[in-house]
C-alpha positions in Angstrom: -156.4 -50.6 -0.9 -159.5 -50.2 0.9 -162.4 -52.1 -0.2 -165.2 -50.3 -2.7 -168.4 -49.8 -1.1 -171.8 -48.6 -2.4 -174.6 -47.0 0.1 -178.3 -47.5 -0.7 -179.7 -44.7 0.3 -180.0 -40.6 -0.9 -180.9 -39.0 2.2 -179.5 -37.9 5.7 -178.5 -41.1 6.7 -177.0 -41.9 3.6 -175.1 -38.8 4.0 -174.1 -39.5 7.5 -172.9 -43.2 6.7 -170.6 -41.8 3.8 -169.2 -39.8 6.1 -168.2 -42.0 9.0 -167.6 -44.7 6.4 -165.1 -42.6 4.5 -163.7 -40.9 7.9 -163.6 -44.2 10.2 -163.3 -47.2 8.1 -161.6 -49.4 5.9 -164.2 -49.1 3.1 -164.0 -46.2 0.0 -167.6 -45.3 -0.7 -167.8 -45.2 -4.4 -171.3 -44.8 -5.7 -175.0 -44.3 -4.4 -177.5 -46.6 -5.1 -181.6 -46.1 -5.1 -184.8 -47.5 -6.6 -185.3 -45.8 -10.2 -188.2 -44.5 -8.8 -186.6 -42.4 -6.0 -183.6 -41.4 -8.2 -184.0 -37.5 -8.5 -180.2 -36.5 -9.5 -177.2 -38.3 -10.9 -175.3 -37.3 -7.7 -175.0 -37.4 -4.6 -172.0 -36.2 -2.0 -169.9 -35.7 -5.3 -170.6 -39.7 -6.2 -172.5 -41.3 -8.8 -176.1 -42.1 -7.7 -177.4 -45.7 -9.7 -180.5 -46.9 -10.4 -180.9 -50.2 -8.1 -182.4 -52.1 -11.0 -178.8 -51.1 -13.1 -176.5 -52.1 -9.9 -175.8 -55.0 -11.0 -174.8 -54.1 -14.7 -172.4 -51.5 -13.1 -170.7 -53.5 -10.0 -171.2 -56.9 -9.9 -171.4 -58.6 -6.2 -167.5 -59.7 -6.2 -166.6 -55.9 -6.8 -168.5 -53.9 -4.2 -169.8 -54.6 -1.0 -173.2 -52.7 0.1 -174.8 -50.7 3.4 -178.5 -50.2 3.4 -178.5 -46.2 5.2 -181.9 -46.0 5.9 -184.1 -45.1 8.9 -186.7 -46.3 11.0 -189.6 -45.9 8.4 -192.8 -48.0 9.0 -190.9 -49.5 11.7 -188.1 -50.7 9.7 -189.9 -52.2 7.4 -188.5 -50.3 4.3 -184.8 -51.0 5.8 -185.6 -54.6 6.6 -187.2 -55.3 2.6 -184.2 -53.4 1.0 -181.4 -55.5 3.3 -183.0 -58.5 2.1 -183.4 -57.7 -1.5 -179.5 -56.7 -1.6 -178.6 -60.0 0.1 -180.4 -62.4 -1.9 -178.7 -60.5 -5.2 -175.4 -62.4 -3.8 -174.2 -58.7 -2.3 -172.4 -58.7 1.0 -173.3 -56.3 3.6 -171.1 -54.3 5.7 -171.4 -52.8 9.2 -170.0 -49.3 10.4 -168.5 -49.5 14.3 -167.3 -46.4 15.2 -163.9 -46.3 16.7 -165.3 -44.2 19.4 -167.4 -47.0 20.5 -166.9 -49.0 23.3 -167.1 -52.7 22.1 -166.7 -55.3 24.7 -168.9 -58.2 23.1 -165.7 -59.7 20.9 -167.4 -58.1 18.0 -170.8 -60.2 18.0 -172.1 -58.0 15.9 -174.1 -58.6 12.9 -174.0 -57.2 9.0 -175.8 -54.1 8.0 -175.7 -52.3 11.6 -174.7 -48.7 12.1 -172.9 -48.2 15.4 -171.9 -44.4 16.2 -169.8 -43.1 18.7 -169.9 -43.2 22.3 -172.2 -47.0 22.6 -171.0 -48.9 25.3 -171.8 -52.4 24.6 -170.9 -54.6 27.7 -169.6 -58.0 27.4 -171.8 -61.4 26.4 -174.2 -58.5 24.4 -175.5 -60.0 21.1 -176.4 -57.8 18.1 -178.3 -58.9 15.0 -178.4 -57.9 11.4 -179.4 -54.8 10.3 -179.4 -52.9 13.8 -178.9 -49.4 14.3 -177.5 -47.9 17.5 -177.4 -43.9 17.3 -174.6 -42.2 19.7 -174.6 -42.8 23.7 -176.2 -45.8 24.3 -175.5 -48.2 27.2 -176.1 -51.6 26.0 -175.8 -54.1 29.3 -174.2 -57.5 29.4 -175.9 -60.8 28.3 -178.5 -58.4 26.5 -179.7 -59.8 23.0 -180.9 -57.0 20.0 -182.8 -58.7 17.0 -182.8 -58.2 13.6 -183.9 -55.0 11.8 -184.0 -52.8 15.6 -183.0 -49.1 15.4 -182.2 -47.6 19.0 -181.9 -44.0 19.0 -179.5 -42.0 21.4 -178.5 -42.1 25.1 -180.8 -45.7 26.0 -180.0 -47.5 28.7 -180.4 -51.4 28.1 -179.5 -53.0 31.8 -178.1 -56.3 32.1 -180.3 -59.4 30.3 -182.6 -57.6 28.3 -183.8 -59.1 24.8 -185.5 -56.6 22.3 -187.1 -58.0 19.6 -187.4 -57.8 16.0 -188.3 -54.5 14.1 -188.5 -52.2 17.3 -188.0 -48.9 17.7 -186.9 -47.4 21.1 -186.5 -44.0 21.6 -184.3 -41.1 22.4 -183.7 -41.3 26.6 -185.7 -44.6 27.1 -184.9 -46.9 29.7 -185.2 -50.7 30.2 -184.7 -52.7 33.8 -183.0 -56.0 33.7 -183.8 -59.0 32.5 -187.4 -57.7 30.4 -188.2 -58.6 26.8 -189.7 -56.4 24.4 -191.6 -58.4 21.9 -191.3 -57.6 18.3 -192.4 -54.4 16.3 -192.6 -52.4 19.7 -192.3 -48.9 19.9 -191.0 -47.7 23.2 -191.1 -43.8 23.3 -188.6 -40.9 24.2 -188.2 -40.8 27.7 -190.3 -43.9 28.8 -189.2 -46.5 31.7 -190.1 -49.7 31.1 -190.1 -51.8 34.0 -191.7 -55.2 32.9 -192.1 -57.2 29.9 -193.7 -55.2 26.4 -196.0 -57.7 24.6 -195.4 -57.7 20.8 -196.6 -54.8 18.7 -197.1 -52.6 21.8 -196.4 -48.7 21.8 -194.9 -47.5 25.4 -195.2 -43.7 25.7 -192.9 -41.6 27.7 -194.6 -38.3 30.3 -194.2 -35.5 28.2 -193.0 -32.2 30.6 -196.1 -29.9 30.6 -195.4 -26.2 30.0 -195.9 -24.0 33.5 -198.5 -21.7 33.9 -195.9 -19.3 34.8 -194.2 -17.5 32.0 -190.4 -17.3 31.4 -190.4 -13.5 32.7 -191.8 -13.7 36.0 -189.0 -16.0 36.9 -186.8 -14.4 39.2 -183.1 -13.6 38.9 -180.6 -16.0 40.4 
């Protein structure tokens, strides 16, 4: 018999969490929950939506596990707040780790993590709580990712890197080995970090500019 799971959220990430947990885990999603002020429907993905303020009266912490399925809004602050609130009510938070991820760190992974397909997590990596690793990332050996951080897709984190709390790392960013990224940093898509990043920093990649030539003027090969 599968363990029962309630997902916090009713947006795209909650729908994805429902898919992944249903198709590739030992959990059965039985309901969704959101704050009453954001409850717009009674069902989502064919399951009941419960006002979070009423969750304890429907499911006790002994009945279900919880997964907080939220994005990086306000630099992960909302996901952090809901994670801590759920935890304070005594619910056990669970992680999803894709069976199609390569995980070589003895599952040194915290709770409420969302680790999708094609991630490579090398030996001796430490992954904290409430971390999202979207698909296709490389997390190099002896690296540390601290709580409430969100990594998009196809990021290269080289060996021995430390990423602080509440960071956002964008698609195709590259972090060289043995650097530190301070808390609440934003590293943009395609950025290349070669040195330590101070807390609260924003590091942008270089955007590709439109050519002065039009596509119709290109020669056929």
